[in-house]
KOLVO-757975 format. One line per 4 residues: number of its first residue (from 1); their letters; for each residue x, y, z of C-alpha. Coordinates in pm, 1 decimal, padded with zeros to 6 digits. Example, Ala and Ser with C-alpha at 12.3 -4.5 7.8 and 13.67 -1.06 7.14 Angstrom:
BEGIN
1	as	01230.0/-00450.0/00780.0; 01367.0/-00106.0/00714.0
% end
This chain:
BEGIN
1	mdet	00024.8/-00023.7/-00026.5; 00143.1/00321.8/-00083.6; 00182.1/00604.1/00147.2; -00116.3/00813.2/00071.8
5	salt	-00357.5/00504.8/00030.1; -00258.6/00403.9/00384.3; -00296.2/00779.0/00532.7; -00662.2/00776.7/00376.1
9	lril	-00713.9/00445.2/00478.0; -00569.0/00564.0/00870.0; -00817.6/00899.3/00842.1; -01113.3/00683.1/00791.1
13	eefe	-01040.9/00410.6/01029.5; -00949.4/00642.9/01329.5; -01204.0/00945.6/01254.6; -01603.8/00931.3/01257.4
17	tfav	-01655.3/01346.0/01227.2; -01573.0/01507.0/00963.0; -01668.8/01912.9/00890.3; -01752.9/01966.1/00504.8
21	vgls	-01674.7/02316.1/00380.0; -01863.5/02378.5/00090.1; -02094.6/02116.8/00112.2; -02392.0/02177.3/-00149.9
25	adpt	-02740.2/02176.9/-00082.5; -02738.6/02077.8/-00506.4; -02781.7/01699.2/-00475.8; -02636.4/01672.0/-00855.1
29	kaah	-02297.3/01779.0/-00674.3; -01999.8/01602.4/-00534.2; -02043.0/01834.6/-00296.6; -02336.6/01697.7/-00178.5
33	svpa	-02356.0/01341.6/-00287.8; -02014.6/01255.9/-00153.8; -02082.2/01307.6/00165.5; -02435.7/01205.0/00171.8
37	amra	-02264.4/00881.1/00095.1; -02061.6/00902.7/00330.7; -02315.1/00935.9/00599.2; -02482.3/00632.1/00486.9
41	ygwr	-02180.8/00469.9/00561.5; -02165.0/00628.8/00910.6; -01951.3/00918.0/00981.1; -02084.1/01222.2/01051.4
45	mipv	-02066.6/01448.0/00828.2; -02142.6/01895.5/00953.6; -02241.0/02133.5/00714.9; -02024.1/02429.5/00578.4
49	npha	-02229.6/02675.4/00406.4; -02310.4/02993.6/00400.7; -02643.1/02949.7/00191.7; -02879.6/02716.9/00346.2
53	drll	-03013.3/02567.1/00768.9; -03011.4/02225.9/00701.1; -02832.4/01973.1/00514.1; -02829.7/01615.2/00540.3
57	gekv	-03047.8/01659.5/00828.3; -02736.4/01833.6/01033.5; -02750.6/02202.9/01110.0; -02551.1/02423.9/00863.4
61	yrrl	-02289.1/02635.5/01024.9; -02164.9/02957.3/00882.3; -01771.6/02915.8/00931.2; -01525.8/02605.8/01099.1
65	adip	-01506.0/02864.9/01448.7; -01943.6/02797.0/01408.6; -01939.0/02463.6/01524.6; -01996.5/02393.8/01866.0
69	dpve	-01891.6/01987.6/01901.6; -01513.7/01896.1/01793.5; -01448.9/01839.8/01411.3; -01138.7/01565.6/01366.5
73	vvnv	-01131.6/01614.2/00991.9; -01232.1/01916.7/00770.4; -01344.0/01774.5/00440.0; -01287.2/02060.7/00189.8
77	frps	-01482.0/02138.3/-00157.9; -01386.9/02467.0/-00223.3; -01161.3/02573.8/-00479.6; -00808.9/02539.5/-00442.6
81	aeaa	-00725.2/02912.2/-00436.8; -00875.1/02883.4/-00046.6; -00778.4/02590.6/00038.9; -00514.6/02746.8/00258.5
85	dvvr	-00751.7/02988.4/00499.3; -00948.3/02683.9/00566.3; -00670.7/02504.3/00704.2; -00569.9/02767.6/00887.8
89	qaie	-00965.9/02751.9/01033.0; -00864.5/02372.8/01110.6; -00586.9/02419.8/01298.5; -00829.8/02714.2/01472.5
93	igak	-01094.3/02482.4/01586.4; -00808.5/02203.0/01708.0; -00900.8/01916.2/01347.8; -00669.9/01613.3/01353.7
97	avwl	-00688.8/01646.3/00998.1; -00771.5/01774.8/00645.0; -00881.7/01651.6/00357.4; -00958.1/01867.9/00004.9
101	qlgi	-01147.1/01641.9/-00229.6; -01032.9/01528.4/-00635.5; -00906.7/01781.0/-00778.6; -00817.7/02056.3/-00504.0
105	vsae	-00433.8/02076.1/-00461.9; -00253.3/02347.3/-00283.5; 00099.8/02371.1/-00131.9; 00052.1/02604.7/00087.5
109	arql	-00271.5/02433.9/00225.9; -00005.9/02090.1/00247.4; 00264.2/02300.1/00380.3; 00035.4/02504.1/00632.9
113	aesa	-00094.5/02200.4/00755.9; 00175.5/01959.8/00789.3; 00357.6/02265.8/00990.5; 00059.7/02246.9/01213.2
117	glly	00146.0/01822.3/01273.8; -00250.7/01773.0/01077.4; -00298.4/01448.9/00886.4; -00274.2/01574.6/00521.8
121	vedr	-00443.4/01472.5/00199.0; -00513.9/01608.9/-00113.1; -00631.3/01529.7/-00443.1; -00855.8/01258.2/-00314.8
125	clav	-01240.2/01154.5/-00344.0; -01341.9/01057.7/00017.3; -01614.3/00854.6/-00106.5; -01372.9/00638.5/-00322.2
129	erar	-01138.0/00549.0/-00061.1; -01370.6/00475.8/00111.8; -01517.8/00234.8/-00084.4; -01161.5/00131.4/-00235.2
133	havr	-01081.5/00084.5/00129.2; -01413.0/-00118.0/00224.6; -01456.7/00056.0/00531.2; -01777.9/00173.8/00675.5
137	raa	-01873.3/00288.8/01080.7; -02047.0/00061.2/01329.9; -02399.1/00148.4/01301.8
% end
């Protein structure tokens, strides 16, 4: 198993609570269907979106800092240019990992996350990695 595969498996096995920055209300978008699939397999997906009130049966928060519960992983569905700022916010709330979705890459975000000791994945789809590793949370 390569290093990135080992890291994605570790995150999926160790962590249960994900904040999803950019979770979409549009069910045809990956930013909705991926978190919905992860929720169906037993992970808690907390939506972060400035334009909705409830998504996937959860209260929507405007910013990571507004979430009252501990967040283990910050999953990012925002453009690469916004990734470093999201990582700064993830560090502020004490997240353990940051996962940038497929197509999202940021050298600055990687450097910030790794300097702060966060696990970091970029350019990988959470749902694809879950299926590839055949992982699910206990119901």
